[in-house]
N, C-alpha and C positions, 0 to 999 in steps of 0.2 A: 504493500500500500504506500510505503514511503517513496518508492521509486516511481510509482504512478503519479504521485502528487508533485514530485520535483520538477517534472517537465512543465506543467502549466504555471508553477510558481516562478520558474526561471523565465518563461515567456512573458508572464505578467510584469516581472521586474524590468525586462528589456523594454516592454511597451511603455511603462510609466517613465522610464529613463528617457526614452525618445520623445515622449509627449512633453515632458518638463524641460529637458535640456537640449532636445534636438534643434529647435529653432534658435537657441542661444549659441550653440556651436556654429551653426551655419552663419548666423549674423556676425559673429566675431571673425570668421574667415573672410566673409564678404568685405567687411570694413578693412581688414588687413590688406586685401587685394586692392581696394579702392585707394588706400593711402600709399600704395607702392609707387605709382607715378609721381607723387609729390616727393617722396624720398629720392627717387631716381633723378628728378629734375635738379634737386639741390646737390646731389652727388656730382652730376655732370658739370654744374656751374663751378663747384669748388675744385674739381679735378683739373679743369683747364683755366685756372685763375691767372689773370694777367692785369695787374693793377695799373700798369703804364698805358695800356690800350683798353680802357673799360668798355667802350662802345663795340669794338670789334670782338672783345671777349664775350659779351652778352649775346651778340648776334650769332657768333659761331656756336655758342652753347645751345641756343634755341634751334639752330639749323641741325645740330647733331641730335637734338631731342626728337625731331620729326623725321629723322632718317630711318630707312627700312631696317637696318640691323639693330638699332635701339628698340624699335617697336617689337622686333622678333624676340630680343632678349627680355623685354618686359613681359611678353607672354610666357616665356620660359620661367622667369622669376615668379610669375603668378602660380604656375604649376608647382614650383618648388615651395612656395609659401604654404600651399595646401598640404603638402606632405612633410613640411619642415625638414628639408634636407640641409646638409652641410656644404653643398657644392656651389651655392649661389655666389660665393666670392669670385668664382671663375668668371661669371657673367659681368660682375663689376670690373674685374681686371680687363676684360675684353673691351668694355665701353670706355676705358681710359684712352684708347687710341695710342698712336705713336709706337715707341719702342717696347711697350709692354703688351702688345696686342696678340702676338703669335708666338708659338713655341718653337717653330722652325723658321729660320731666316737664312738668306743667302750669305755666304761667307764674303768678307770684304778684304781678305788678304790678297796680295798681288799674285801669290803662287796659284791660288785657286782660280783667279780670273784668266790666267794664261792657258788654262786647260780647256779642251773643247767642251766639257760638261762641268759647269760650275758646281762646286760642292755646297752642301747645306750644313749649317752650323746650328748649334743649340742656343736658343735665346734664354740665357740663365735668368734674366729679369722675369720672364713669364713663369718659369719654373719656380722662382722665388715666390711669386704671387700664389701659385697653386699650392705649394707646400705651406705657405702662411695661412691660406684658407683652411687647409686640413688641420693645421695646428690650432687655429682659433675654434674650429668646430669641435675638436676633441676637448679643448679647454672649456668651452661653453658647456658641453655635455657633462664634464667632470664637475665644474662649479655648480651646475644645476642641482646636483644631488648633494654636494658638499654644503652648499648654502641652504639646503632644504627648500628650493624654489618650487617643488611640487606641493608644498604646504599652501593651502588656500585660506586666506584670512577673510572672514566675513566682516564687513564694516559695521561698527556699532551704530553709527548714524547713517540712515539711508539717504543717499543723494542721487541726483540724476547722473546717468551714465556719461554724458558729455562733460559734466563738471569733474567727475572722477578721472576721466581721461586727460582733461586739460591740466589737472593738478599733477598727474604722473608724467606728462610729456617732458617737462623740464628735467625731472629726475632721470628719465630715460636718456636724454641727450648727454647730461653730465656723467652718468654712470657709463655710458658707451664710450665716451671720449677717454675717460680715465682707464677703463678696463682695456680698451684697444691699445693704449700707450704701454701698459704693462705687458700685454700679450706680445706686442712687437718687440719689446726689449727681451723677453724670454725666448722668443723665436730666433732672434739674431744670435743669442748665445748658443742655442741648440744648433743652428745652421753653421755657426763658426766651427764647431767641433765635428758635426756629422753631416754637413752639407755635401761633402764630396761623394758620399755613398749613393744617394739618388741621382746625382749628376752623372756619375760614372755608369750607373746602371742604365739610365735612359740613353746616353750616348752610345753605349755598346749595343743595346737592344734595337735602337733605331738607326744605327750606323751613321751617327752625326759626328761633327767635329766641333771643337771649341775654338772660338775666335777671340783671342785675348786682345787683339787690336780694336775690336768693337767695344769691349768693356772689360774692366778688370774682373778677375774671379771674385765672386761674392763670399767665398768662404775664407776671406782674409780681412784684416782690420781695415785696410785702405778701401777694399771693395764694399764693405758694409757702411762706410762713412759717406754714403751717397744720399744726400739730404732729399733729393727729388724722389728717389726710390722709397726711402723711409716715409716720406710724407704721403705718397700714394698708397703704400701698404697700410699706414695708419688710417687714412681716409676710407679705404675699403673695409677695414675692420670696424670703423665707427658705424658705417651704414649697414654693414652686415649684422652687427649686434643690435642696432636700432630696429632692423627688420624683425629679428627674432623677438626682441623685448616688446615691440608693439603687438605682435601676435599673442605673446604670453600675457601681457597686461589686458588686452581686449578680452581674452578668454576668461581671465579672473573677474573682470568687471561684469561680464554677462552671466557667468555661472554663479556668482554670489548675489545676484539681484533677488530681492525677496519675491517669493511665489505664494499666492493665496490658495490654500487648499480648503475646499468647502467642508464645513462641519457636517451638514446634512445635504447630500447631493439632491438636486431637483429631479433627476431621472435615475432610474435603477441601474442603467448601463454605465453610469458614471460613479458608481459606488467605490470602485477601486482607487479613485483619486481623493476620496474624502479623508480628512485629517486623522480620525481615530484608526481607520484601517491602514493608512500608510505608516503610522507610528508603530503599530503592532505587527507589521509585515516584515519580511526579509528583503526590503528594498535596498538598492545600492546606497552606499554611505553618503553620497552627496545629496540624495533624495531625503535621507533621514535628517541630515543637517538642515536642509530647507524646511522640512516639516517642523522641527523643533524651533527654528527661527520664527516660523509662522505662528506657532503656539505661544511663543513669548510676546510677539506683537499683538496677537489676539487677546491675550490675558491682560495686557497693559493698556491697550488703546481702544479696543472695539467692544462696546457694551452690548450691541445687538448680537454679535457672534458669541459672547459669553453666555447670553441667554440660551443659545442653541446648545451649548455645552451642558448647562444645568437643566435642560428640558427632559421630559419623559417620553418614552416611546408610545406610540398609539397604533394599535391597542396594546394593552399589557401594563403600561405605566412603569417601565423599567428605565433607569438612568444609564443606558448603554454607552452614550457618548462620554459621560464623566467616568464611568468605570474603565473604559478602554484607555482613556488618556491618563488617568491617575495610575492605573496598573503599569503602564509602560514607563512612566516617570519614576515610580518607586522601584521598579526592577532595575532601571538604569542606575539609580543612586545606590541601591544595594550592591550592585556589581562594583561600583567604585569603592564602597566600604570593604568588600572582600579583597579587592586589589591592594588597598592600603594595608590591610592586616597581613596579607601574604608578604608584602614588601618589608614590613616591620619584622616579621619572623625571619626573613632571609637576612636582614641587616643585623639582627641579634646574633645570628650564627656566623657573622663575618662573611656574608654573601653565599654561604653554603647551607642548603637546607638539609637538616639532619635526616638520615634514613631511619626506617623503622627497626632495622636489625642491628644498629650500632649500639654499643654498650660503652660504659665508662671504663677506662683502663684502671686496673688495680695496681697498687704499689706493692711490688714483690720484694722478697728478701735478696734476690740476686743483685749483684753490683751493676748488672746491665740494666739501665733504666729506660732506654728509648724503645718505643713499640710502634708497630704499624698494624693496621687491621687489613687482612688479606681477604680477597674475594674467594669464594669456594672454588677450588680447583678441580677440573675434570681432565683427566688424562686418558687417552686410549691405552689398550693393553700393550701394544707394541712400544709405545713411549715409555711405559713403566719398565718393561723388560730391558730396553736400551739404557735407561738411566741406572738400573740396578747393575747391569754389566759394567757400565762406565765407572760407577762408584766403587765397585769391587776392584776394578783395575787400578784406580788411582790410590786406593787405600792399601793395596798390596805392596806399594813401594816402601822404601825405607823412610822413617820419620824425618831424617835429616835432609832428604831431597826436597827442598822447598823452592818454589818459584820466586825469583827476585822481583817480579813485576806485579805481584798481587793479583794475578788472574784467577779465574775460577777453576782452572785446571791444575792448580797446585794442591798437594796433600794438606798443607796448612789450612787452606780455605775449606777443604772438606771437613777437617777436624774442627775448625772453628764453627761451621754451621751445624755440624752434627752434635758438637758438644754443647750447643745452646740448650738443647732439650734435656735438661737434667730432670730426673724423676722428682727430686725433692722440690725443685723450683717450680715446675709446671703443674704439680698436683693441685687440684682444686681450682683450675681455671674455669671461667664461664663457658657456656656451650659454644659460642662463636669463637673460632680459632684466633688466638693472639700469638704472633710470632715476635719474639724478643730478638733484637739484633743490635750490634754495635753500629756506631756512625763514624766510620773512618773518614778522613779528609779525602777530598776528591782527587782521584788519580794517584793515590799514595799506596805504598806497599802494605800488605797486612801480614807479612811473613813474621814480623816480630811480635805479634800478639800471641799471648799464651792463653790457651783455652783448655779446659779439661778434656780428656780423651773419652771416647764413647765407642763401644765395641760393635754396635750395630751398623753394618755397612749399607743398609737399605736407604734409598733416597727419600723414604717417607718415615716419619716418626709417629708412632701410635701412642697417644696419651690417654689415660683414664681420667675422666672428669669426676665431679662430685657425685653424679648419678650412676656411675659405673659404666657409662658408655665409652666406646672407643672413638677418639677423634683423630682423623688423619691429617697430618701436616703436609704442606706443599713440598714440592721437590726442591732439591738444592739449586738446580739451574734456574728454576722459577724464582727462588728466593734471591739469588744473586742478581737477576735481571731487575727485580723489584727494588733491591737495594741500590743499584746504580741509577735507576730511574728516579728514585727519591732524592738521591744525592745531586743529580744534575738539576732536578727541579728546584731544590733548595738553593743550589749555587746560582742559578739564573734568576731566581726570585729576589736575590739580594742585589742585583745589578739594576740601578735606577733607570738607566737608559733603555734597557731591554723591557722592563716592566712598563715604561711610559708608552711604548709602541704596542704592546701586546695585552695590557690590562685594560679593562673597561673603565672609562672615566666616570666618576661618581655623578657628575652633572648629566651624563647621557642616561643613566639609569633613572634619575629623578624625572627627566623630561619624558621618558618612555611611559612612566606611570600616568602622567597627565597629558598624553599625546592627543586624546580626544576630549579634553576637559571642556572645550567650548560647547559641545552638545550637552554636557552635564550642567553647565552654567545656564543654558537656556531652559533646561528642564527645571532647575531650581527656581528661576525667575517666573516661568510660566505657571508652575504649580503653586508657588507662594502668592502670586497675584490672583490666581483663581480662588484660592482659599480665602484671601483677604476680601475679594469682591463678593464671595458668597455670604458674608455677614449681612449684607444689605440686599443682594440680588437673588440669592437662592431661596425662592419661595417654596420649594418642595423639600428642602433639607437634605438634598442628596450628598452634600459634602460632609455632613455631620457623621455619617456612617463610617467614613474613611479618615476622619480627622485624627483619631488616636494612632492609626498606622502611619500617617504622614508625620506626625510629631515624633513618633518613635524612630522612624527612619532618619529624620533630620538630626535628631540628638545623637543617635548612634554614629552617624557620619561625622558629626562635629567632634565626638570623642576620638574617632580614628584620625581625623585631620590634626587635632591638637597633639596627639602622640606622634604623628608623622613629622610635624615641624620641630619636634624636639630631637630628631635624629641629626647626625652630622651632615653638613652640606645642604640640608633641606632649607634652612633659613637664609642661606646666602643668595642674594639677588644678583643675577648676571647683569652686566651693563647692557643697556638698550641703546642701540645706535639710532640716533634721530636723523632724519633727512636722507635716509638711504633707500635705494630701490629694493634691496633685499629685506624682507620682513623678518624680524626676530622676535615677534610677540609670543611665539610658541614657547620661548624660554621662561616667560613669566606667567604662564597660564595657571600655575599652582597658586600663585598669590591672588590672582583674579578669582579663582575658584573658592579659596578660603574666604575672601571678602563677600562673594555672592552668597555663600552658605550662611554666613552670620547675618547678612542683610535679609535673607529670606526668613530666617527664624525671627528676627526682630519685626519684620513686616507682619507676621502672623500674631506675635504676642502683643504688639501695640494695637492691633485691630480688635482682637478678642478680649484682651485685658484679663480681669479676674475670672472670666468665664472659663478659662483654661484649667482652673483648679478642679473643675468637675470632670475633666477628661481623665479616663483611666490610663494610668502610666505607672511604671515602677518607681520605687522611692528615690532611686538615683536620678531618674529622669525628671521626677517632680522637683527635686532640689535644683537640678540644672535649669529647669524651666522657670523656677522662681528667680534665679539669678538674671535671666533674660527679662523677666517682668520688672525687676528692680534696676535694670540697666547697669548691671555689675559685670557683664561679660565684655 
């Protein structure tokens, strides 16, 4: 039955995604294509700049704009904008004309002109443009995920789309200019060291020659100090990045525009788009965000739509709308509470969740103190036989024949491991096997260690626990591997530089907990506004039946949040960069969530006042609720 229902559910999710976001995506792409001729016009004007002859400069620029090849590349750029490719820098490079237009040019040397067939040479300027475009495309793709540009921020204050785009346009130009400058600098460094590789490969593959009289090699310092080349590459990078950023910002503006979901659809066939059903369905995440945003706006500003939420069904008289909305909001908040509790438990164990079979190590009488807990070992029969034969062979040697390198194949190593399991020492261990071992320094010899002899040559040691059961210990070779693995792990964990690159940053773990906190904030605001409005607008009393559950959920979440912010690194507020195109508000979502939660509780307590004393709650929650009523929180 689950598989039968998954198909229509997935189809319904795609349908509502297309109905809500389809026209927005199409509109953002259309506007990106419409703005492309404007960007191309500005690019052509600046690429052929001539301040000493301004009239001729402008006339030549407009003549180039109406030429056939520019119109052709505009159409190609429009296709590229639709698929967001990284190769549109090539079209910008071709539109610059002059010495940067073609990859293959006739050689200008005197030797080639005397021949009956003139040779063709590689135009390294054009190759430099193409490689710069690939480097910028790769850097843009990398920075897209490094800066979390896939994070979509919903505006707090709803504005017209034109105003939002006009505000972002100056930031796009500024950010593109600065980023293109840094990318050109980095590419010049890379090309200086590795530029000869693609140049040699292309000249060999296409049977081209290099004409050093036409221009100097660009993989030298003197060749890279070509201001005209650097300016045109920087200009191509600016308009390339502007093209991408305009498409990106238009998609964000259109996708985050508020959408109104009807509470009660006028027709039965439109019931899939009603707000209660969208909130309780497995809709795409962007649709859920828009639904909770609409719930917040509904609860805060629309009295007529709030009446639809508080209304009863006809016939039957059941509050289906309020039940569905409140159930989804409470479920979302309970999930956040469980997430915070799990994070606190993980932080209490230093990031490692304790397993159910682990036990506390006991202090033994043996001078060897260090212990490790080994996993249950399973060895096939042929491995057991091989290890027994190997151990019998090495123990048959003379006791003085010791390996000077501390390898596991020396008799001293065998004696050391075998002598660990002394009967007096190991008697009375818990049921989970505990292996006692020394901790020799890394890569040092163990030949000098004196350990008691043990006559049993078997690779397994059988111990009797307190219940009389026989416990099988792991093999010698497995113990040596585990010993070395732990030593290497401890050795590397003390190196700060290594742990900096391979350990998880505490701020990243904190941000992961509140990655979708914006949806929880809207659930808090929408639920609290509806509860506060029900004090005067709920004529049927549908909210009173769920008010104890709502208060219990909010107060439990408040306790979890208070405990969470007492953990290390949780209260440290990351710096927020103002005036930047890259949004960093996701780093401070936990503080916005804490403020929204406290505001939601105060909104309910100030509205109901002393009436909340009649609400059924635990003694601890009653005490906490009284602190909110007295404004002591």
